[in-house]
DSSP file (Angstrom, degrees, kcal/mol; ACC not computed):
  #  RESIDUE AA STRUCTURE BP1 BP2  ACC     N-H-->O    O-->H-N    N-H-->O    O-->H-N    TCO  KAPPA ALPHA  PHI   PSI    X-CA   Y-CA   Z-CA
    1    1 A M              0   0    0      0, 0.0     2,-0.3     0, 0.0    64,-0.0   0.000 360.0 360.0 360.0 142.4    2.9    8.1   -3.6
    2    2 A K    >   -     0   0    0     24,-0.0     3,-2.3    26,-0.0    24,-0.3  -0.962 360.0 -69.5-145.7 163.1    4.0    6.3   -6.8
    3    3 A V  T 3  S+     0   0    0     -2,-0.3    24,-0.2     1,-0.3    63,-0.1  -0.218 118.1  27.3 -51.8 134.9    4.8    2.8   -8.1
    4    4 A G  T 3  S+     0   0    0     22,-3.1    -1,-0.3     1,-0.3    23,-0.1   0.179  85.5 135.1  96.1 -16.4    8.1    1.6   -6.6
    5    5 A D    <   -     0   0    0     -3,-2.3    21,-2.5    60,-0.1     2,-0.5  -0.369  52.6-134.2 -64.7 143.5    7.9    3.6   -3.3
    6    6 A L  E     -AB  25  64A   0     58,-3.1    57,-2.7    19,-0.2    58,-1.7  -0.893  32.7-174.2 -97.4 125.9    8.7    1.7   -0.1
    7    7 A I  E     -AB  24  62A   0     17,-3.3    17,-2.3    -2,-0.5     2,-0.6  -0.814  29.1-129.8-123.6 159.8    6.1    2.5    2.5
    8    8 A K  E     -AB  23  61A   0     53,-3.0    53,-1.4    -2,-0.3    15,-0.2  -0.949  33.6-139.1-107.0 114.8    5.5    1.9    6.2
    9    9 A L        -     0   0    0     13,-3.8     2,-0.1    -2,-0.6    13,-0.0  -0.275  14.3-115.8 -70.3 155.9    1.9    0.6    6.6
   10   10 A T     >  -     0   0    0      1,-0.1     4,-1.5    50,-0.0     5,-0.1  -0.342  37.1 -95.2 -81.5 173.2   -0.3    1.6    9.5
   11   11 A R  H  > S+     0   0    0      1,-0.2     4,-2.8     2,-0.2     5,-0.3   0.806 115.4  68.1 -61.8 -32.0   -1.5   -0.8   12.1
   12   12 A G  H  > S+     0   0    0      2,-0.2     4,-2.8     1,-0.2     5,-0.2   0.961 107.4  33.5 -56.8 -61.0   -4.8   -1.5   10.3
   13   13 A P  H  > S+     0   0    0      0, 0.0     4,-2.3     0, 0.0     6,-0.3   0.875 116.8  58.3 -63.5 -35.6   -3.5   -3.4    7.2
   14   14 A Y  H  <>S+     0   0    0     -4,-1.5     5,-2.2     1,-0.2     4,-0.2   0.938 114.5  35.9 -58.1 -48.5   -0.7   -4.9    9.3
   15   15 A N  H ><5S+     0   0    0     -4,-2.8     3,-1.0     3,-0.2    -1,-0.2   0.920 115.4  54.4 -71.7 -45.0   -3.2   -6.5   11.7
   16   16 A H  H 3<5S+     0   0    0     -4,-2.8    -2,-0.2    -5,-0.3    -1,-0.2   0.900 116.9  35.8 -58.6 -44.8   -5.8   -7.4    9.0
   17   17 A F  T 3<5S-     0   0    0     -4,-2.3    -1,-0.3    -5,-0.2    -2,-0.2   0.381 106.9-125.0 -91.8   3.8   -3.4   -9.3    6.8
   18   18 A K  T < 5 +     0   0    0     -3,-1.0    -3,-0.2    -4,-0.2    -4,-0.1   0.919  45.5 179.8  53.0  49.7   -1.5  -10.7    9.7
   19   19 A L      < -     0   0    0     -5,-2.2    -1,-0.1    -6,-0.3     3,-0.1  -0.385  34.2-147.6 -80.0 158.1    1.8   -9.3    8.4
   20   20 A K  S    S+     0   0    0      1,-0.1     2,-0.3    -2,-0.1    -1,-0.1   0.517  84.0  39.4 -98.9 -10.3    5.2   -9.8   10.1
   21   21 A S        -     0   0    0      2,-0.1    -1,-0.1    -7,-0.1    -2,-0.1  -0.977  64.8-143.5-139.4 150.4    6.5   -6.4    8.9
   22   22 A Y  S    S+     0   0    0     -2,-0.3   -13,-3.8    -3,-0.1     2,-0.3   0.496  74.1 102.3 -86.6  -5.2    5.1   -2.9    8.4
   23   23 A V  E     +A    8   0A   0    -15,-0.2    22,-0.5   -17,-0.0     2,-0.3  -0.631  44.4 164.9 -89.4 136.3    7.1   -2.4    5.2
   24   24 A A  E     -AC   7  44A   0    -17,-2.3   -17,-3.3    -2,-0.3     2,-0.4  -0.973  29.0-134.1-144.5 156.9    5.5   -2.7    1.8
   25   25 A T  E     -AC   6  43A   0     18,-2.1    18,-2.3    -2,-0.3     2,-0.5  -0.950  24.5-123.9-113.0 132.4    6.4   -1.8   -1.8
   26   26 A L  E     + C   0  42A   0    -21,-2.5   -22,-3.1    -2,-0.4    16,-0.2  -0.652  32.5 175.6 -74.8 121.9    3.8   -0.1   -4.1
   27   27 A I  E     -     0   0A   0     14,-2.9     2,-0.3    -2,-0.5    15,-0.2   0.898  53.1 -33.6 -96.2 -54.2    3.5   -2.3   -7.2
   28   28 A K  E     - C   0  41A   0     13,-1.4    13,-2.9   -25,-0.1     2,-0.4  -0.989  54.3-100.6-164.7 161.2    0.7   -0.8   -9.3
   29   29 A K  E     - C   0  40A   0     -2,-0.3    11,-0.2    11,-0.2     9,-0.0  -0.742  31.4-149.1 -86.4 134.1   -2.6    1.1   -9.2
   30   30 A L  E     - C   0  39A   0      9,-3.0     9,-2.4    -2,-0.4    -2,-0.0  -0.924  20.6-124.8-105.7 117.8   -5.6   -1.1   -9.8
   31   31 A P  E     - C   0  38A   0      0, 0.0     2,-0.3     0, 0.0     7,-0.3  -0.214  24.8-163.8 -64.1 150.8   -8.4    0.7  -11.6
   32   32 A R        -     0   0    0      5,-2.5     5,-0.0     2,-0.2     0, 0.0  -0.884  23.6-134.1-128.4 161.6  -11.9    0.9  -10.1
   33   33 A D  S    S+     0   0    0     -2,-0.3     2,-0.2     3,-0.0     5,-0.1   0.101  81.2  68.4-103.6  21.2  -15.3    1.8  -11.6
   34   34 A D  S >  S-     0   0    0      0, 0.0     3,-1.6     0, 0.0    -2,-0.2  -0.586 104.1 -76.0-126.7-169.4  -16.4    4.1   -8.8
   35   35 A D  T 3  S+     0   0    0      1,-0.3     3,-0.1    -2,-0.2    -3,-0.0   0.639 119.2  70.6 -67.2 -14.2  -15.5    7.4   -7.3
   36   36 A Y  T 3  S-     0   0    0      1,-0.2     2,-2.6    -5,-0.0    -1,-0.3   0.653  82.9-160.5 -79.2 -13.7  -12.4    6.0   -5.6
   37   37 A E    <   +     0   0    0     -3,-1.6    -5,-2.5    -6,-0.0     2,-0.3  -0.208  56.5   6.5  70.7 -49.3  -10.7    5.6   -9.0
   38   38 A Y  E     -C   31   0A   0     -2,-2.6    15,-0.6    -7,-0.3     2,-0.3  -0.992  53.2-146.2-159.1 160.5   -8.1    3.0   -8.0
   39   39 A D  E     -CD  30  52A   0     -9,-2.4    -9,-3.0    -2,-0.3     2,-0.4  -0.729  31.9-111.9-116.4 172.4   -6.7    0.7   -5.3
   40   40 A W  E     -CD  29  51A   0     11,-3.6    11,-3.1    -2,-0.3     2,-0.6  -0.920  12.0-150.5-109.8 135.0   -3.1   -0.1   -4.7
   41   41 A L  E     -CD  28  50A   0    -13,-2.9   -14,-2.9    -2,-0.4   -13,-1.4  -0.922  29.5-179.3 -94.7 123.8   -1.4   -3.5   -5.2
   42   42 A V  E     -CD  26  49A   0      7,-3.0     7,-2.6    -2,-0.6     2,-0.6  -0.887  27.9-134.5-125.3 156.3    1.4   -3.8   -2.7
   43   43 A F  E     +CD  25  48A   0    -18,-2.3   -18,-2.1    -2,-0.3     2,-0.4  -0.955  38.2 157.3-110.6 118.6    4.0   -6.4   -1.9
   44   44 A A  E >   -CD  24  47A   0      3,-2.9     3,-1.6    -2,-0.6   -20,-0.2  -0.996  60.5  -3.6-145.0 134.6    4.4   -7.0    1.8
   45   45 A D  T 3  S-     0   0    0    -22,-0.5     3,-0.1    -2,-0.4    -1,-0.1   0.833 129.1 -52.6  56.5  36.5    5.7   -9.9    3.8
   46   46 A G  T 3  S+     0   0    0      1,-0.2     2,-0.3     0, 0.0    -1,-0.3   0.591 121.0  86.4  79.3  11.5    6.3  -12.0    0.7
   47   47 A K  E <  S-D   44   0A   0     -3,-1.6    -3,-2.9     2,-0.0     2,-0.4  -0.976  74.3-116.4-142.6 157.7    2.8  -11.6   -0.7
   48   48 A F  E     +D   43   0A   0     -2,-0.3     2,-0.3    -5,-0.2    -5,-0.2  -0.775  36.5 175.7 -91.3 133.2    0.7   -9.3   -2.9
   49   49 A I  E     -D   42   0A   0     -7,-2.6    -7,-3.0    -2,-0.4     2,-0.5  -0.966  26.8-126.2-135.4 154.0   -2.2   -7.6   -1.2
   50   50 A E  E     -D   41   0A   0     -2,-0.3     2,-0.4    -9,-0.2    -9,-0.2  -0.860  27.3-177.5-101.1 132.5   -4.7   -5.0   -2.3
   51   51 A L  E     -D   40   0A   0    -11,-3.1   -11,-3.6    -2,-0.5    -2,-0.0  -0.953  28.0-107.3-126.7 148.0   -5.1   -1.8   -0.3
   52   52 A G  E >   -D   39   0A   0     -2,-0.4     3,-1.8   -13,-0.2   -13,-0.2  -0.252  32.7-107.4 -69.7 160.4   -7.5    1.1   -0.8
   53   53 A R  G >  S+     0   0    0    -15,-0.6     3,-2.3     1,-0.3     4,-0.2   0.673 106.5  86.5 -61.7 -17.4   -6.4    4.4   -2.1
   54   54 A Q  G >>  +     0   0    0      1,-0.3     3,-2.1     2,-0.2     4,-0.8   0.671  65.8  82.2 -62.2 -14.5   -6.9    5.8    1.4
   55   55 A I  G <4>S+     0   0    0     -3,-1.8     5,-0.6     1,-0.3    -1,-0.3   0.769  83.4  63.7 -60.1 -20.8   -3.4    4.7    2.3
   56   56 A E  G <45S+     0   0    0     -3,-2.3    -1,-0.3     1,-0.2    -2,-0.2   0.685 115.0  28.1 -73.1 -16.5   -2.4    7.9    0.7
   57   57 A H  T <45S+     0   0    0     -3,-2.1    -2,-0.2    -4,-0.2    -1,-0.2   0.312 101.1  78.9-128.4   7.3   -4.2    9.9    3.3
   58   58 A N  T  <5S-     0   0    0     -4,-0.8    -2,-0.1    -3,-0.2    -3,-0.1   0.193 114.2 -82.3-109.8  18.8   -4.2    7.8    6.5
   59   59 A G  T   5S+     0   0    0      1,-0.3     2,-0.2    -4,-0.1    -3,-0.1   0.509  71.4 158.4  98.1   4.4   -0.8    8.4    7.9
   60   60 A T      < -     0   0    0     -5,-0.6     2,-0.4     1,-0.1    -1,-0.3  -0.470  35.0-137.8 -62.5 128.2    1.1    5.9    5.7
   61   61 A E  E     -B    8   0A   0    -53,-1.4   -53,-3.0    -2,-0.2     2,-0.7  -0.725   2.0-133.7 -95.2 135.6    4.7    6.9    5.7
   62   62 A I  E     -B    7   0A   0     -2,-0.4   -55,-0.3   -55,-0.2     3,-0.2  -0.801  22.7-179.3 -84.7 119.0    6.9    6.9    2.6
   63   63 A I  E    S+     0   0A   0    -57,-2.7     2,-0.3    -2,-0.7   -56,-0.2   0.885  71.2   2.8 -83.9 -44.6   10.2    5.3    3.7
   64   64 A S  E    S-B    6   0A   0    -58,-1.7   -58,-3.1   -60,-0.0    -1,-0.3  -0.968  71.0-138.1-149.0 126.5   12.0    5.5    0.3
   65   65 A E        -     0   0    0     -2,-0.3   -60,-0.1   -60,-0.2     2,-0.1  -0.638  21.4-124.9 -86.9 141.1   10.8    7.1   -3.0
   66   66 A S              0   0    0     -2,-0.3   -61,-0.1   -64,-0.2   -62,-0.1  -0.402 360.0 360.0 -76.4 161.5   11.4    5.4   -6.3
   67   67 A R              0   0    0     -2,-0.1    -1,-0.1   -63,-0.1   -63,-0.1   0.453 360.0 360.0 -88.0 360.0   13.1    7.3   -9.0
């Protein structure tokens, strides 16, 4: 996954943030000071939300890759 990719979120973030759509765009990596290294800032349903790096490994689907 990389900045600009269009992704389909799993049910967890969709429900937690009360989104109307499962589609999100990866905006940027947000650095962390622990072993997780970074989180993702994504744009979904007209708002910016922070998601953990685990979206890369929990079944999140890439709909369209950025160039």
